[in-house]
C-alpha positions in Angstrom: -18.2 -9.0 11.5 -14.8 -7.6 12.3 -13.9 -10.7 14.2 -14.6 -12.7 11.1 -12.3 -10.4 9.0 -9.6 -10.6 11.7 -9.9 -14.4 11.6 -9.8 -14.4 7.8 -6.5 -12.4 8.0 -5.0 -14.8 10.5 -5.9 -17.9 8.5 -4.7 -16.4 5.2 -1.4 -15.4 6.6 -0.8 -18.6 8.4 -2.2 -21.1 5.9 -2.5 -19.3 2.6 -5.6 -18.7 0.4 -5.8 -22.2 -1.0 -5.9 -23.9 2.5 -8.3 -21.3 4.0 -11.9 -22.4 4.3 -15.0 -21.0 5.8 -15.0 -23.8 8.4 -11.4 -22.9 9.4 -12.2 -19.2 9.5 -15.3 -19.7 11.7 -13.3 -21.9 14.0 -10.5 -19.3 14.4 -13.2 -16.6 15.0 -14.9 -18.7 17.6 -18.2 -18.8 15.8 -20.3 -21.4 14.0 -20.0 -21.7 10.3 -23.7 -20.9 10.2 -23.1 -17.6 11.9 -20.3 -16.8 9.4 -22.7 -17.5 6.5 -25.2 -14.9 7.9 -22.6 -12.3 7.0 -20.6 -13.8 4.1 -21.8 -16.3 1.5 -18.4 -17.8 0.9 -14.6 -17.5 1.4 -14.3 -15.1 -1.6 -16.7 -12.7 -0.1 -14.8 -12.7 3.2 -11.5 -12.1 1.4 -13.2 -9.3 -0.7 -14.3 -7.6 2.5 -10.8 -8.0 4.0 -9.2 -6.5 0.9 -11.6 -3.6 1.1 -10.8 -3.0 4.8 -7.0 -3.3 4.1 -7.3 -0.8 1.2 -9.2 1.7 3.3 -6.4 1.6 5.9 -3.7 2.1 3.3 -5.7 4.9 1.5 -6.2 6.7 4.8 -2.4 6.7 5.4 -1.9 8.0 1.8 -4.6 10.7 2.3 -3.1 11.8 5.6 0.4 11.9 4.2 -0.7 14.0 1.2 -2.6 16.4 3.4 0.6 16.9 5.4 2.8 17.5 2.4 0.7 20.2 0.8 2.8 23.0 2.4 6.2 21.2 2.3 9.0 21.9 -0.2 9.4 19.2 -2.9 12.2 17.3 -1.2 10.4 17.1 2.2 7.2 16.2 0.4 8.7 13.4 -1.6 10.4 12.0 1.5 7.0 12.1 3.3 5.3 10.3 0.5 8.0 7.6 0.4 7.7 7.2 4.1 3.9 6.9 3.8 4.4 4.2 1.2 6.7 2.3 3.6 4.2 2.8 6.4 1.3 1.5 4.1 3.3 -1.6 3.3 4.0 -2.2 7.0 0.2 -2.4 7.7 0.2 -6.2 8.1 3.0 -7.0 5.5 2.2 -10.7 5.6 -1.4 -10.0 4.6 -0.2 -7.5 2.0 2.0 -10.2 0.5 -1.0 -12.6 0.3 -3.0 -10.0 -1.5 -0.2 -9.1 -3.9 0.3 -12.7 -4.8 -3.3 -14.0 -4.8 -5.8 -11.1 -5.1 -5.7 -10.9 -8.9 -6.3 -14.6 -9.1 -9.4 -14.2 -6.8 -11.1 -11.7 -9.1 -10.4 -8.7 -6.7 -8.2 -6.8 -9.2 -10.9 -4.1 -9.5 -10.5 -3.2 -5.8 -6.7 -3.0 -6.2 -7.2 -0.8 -9.3 -9.5 1.5 -7.3 -6.8 2.0 -4.7 -4.1 2.6 -7.3 -6.4 5.1 -9.1 -7.0 7.1 -6.0 -3.3 7.1 -5.1 -2.6 8.3 -8.6 -5.0 11.1 -8.3 -3.7 12.2 -4.9 -0.1 12.2 -6.1 -0.9 13.9 -9.4 -2.8 16.6 -7.6 0.3 17.3 -5.5 2.6 17.4 -8.6 0.2 19.8 -10.3 0.5 22.2 -7.4 4.3 22.0 -7.7 4.5 22.2 -11.4 6.9 25.1 -11.4 9.4 23.1 -9.2 9.6 20.1 -11.4 11.1 19.6 -14.8 8.5 17.1 -16.0 5.8 18.4 -18.2 3.7 15.2 -18.7 2.2 14.9 -15.2 0.2 11.8 -16.0 3.3 9.9 -17.1 5.4 11.3 -14.2 2.7 10.3 -11.7 2.5 6.8 -13.1 6.3 6.4 -13.0 6.5 7.9 -9.5 3.7 5.7 -8.0 4.9 2.6 -9.8 8.5 3.1 -8.8 7.8 3.8 -5.1 5.3 0.9 -4.9 7.7 -1.6 -6.6 10.7 -0.6 -4.5 8.8 -0.5 -1.3 7.1 -3.8 -2.0 10.4 -5.4 -2.8 12.0 -4.3 0.5 9.1 -4.5 2.9 7.3 -7.6 1.6 10.0 -9.7 0.0 13.0 -8.7 2.1 11.5 -7.7 5.5 14.9 -8.0 7.2 16.2 -5.2 4.9 13.9 -2.8 6.8 15.5 -3.5 10.1 17.7 -0.5 10.9 17.8 0.5 7.2 14.4 2.1 6.9 15.6 5.7 6.9 18.4 4.9 4.5 15.9 3.2 2.2 13.6 6.2 2.4 16.6 8.6 1.7 17.7 6.6 -1.4 14.2 6.3 -2.9 13.7 10.0 -2.2 16.9 10.9 -4.1 15.8 8.7 -7.0 12.4 10.3 -7.3 13.8 13.9 -6.9 16.4 13.1 -9.5 13.6 12.2 -11.9 11.2 15.0 -11.0 13.8 17.8 -10.6 17.2 16.8 -11.8 18.6 20.3 -11.1 18.0 19.7 -7.3 19.8 17.2 -5.2 18.3 15.4 -2.3 20.4 15.5 0.8 20.4 12.3 2.7 19.5 12.6 6.4 22.3 12.1 8.8 
């Protein structure tokens, strides 16, 4: 089954969703289309399983990062969360781009919303524990702004401008960290890494 998902990822990133077919995916996986149909009834089911696998990988990175930040000060924690967002986007960025552009159209929006909801809850939990260190009182709004801002900026740089990450990754992380800290705790300043 993993070979079929790997083949689906290869076909999607090379040929796009519209040109992907179960015949093509089976061929790339080195199996008959009949074998493919034993596991997946159609292309949409293959893509849904691939989205689920991709989301699990990203969520695992987010969970690990948030476990690590529990004992860090706010600046170090925000930096670690931004780095985790970058790392998550670097988990097969070409595939991530296909999902971002085509998953809602394919009816997989609920799976993306599940990932966003769990990310929201993890970040909000961290902010709740740091309530005394931040100047924001509405944690739900702050969490939404933080998650959306980091996602949008990271997506823009990693997915749409992959060359911008070459050599500039730490600078990007520093700047997004400063932005987020300026919002959460304007009385603090984030010192860029040297």
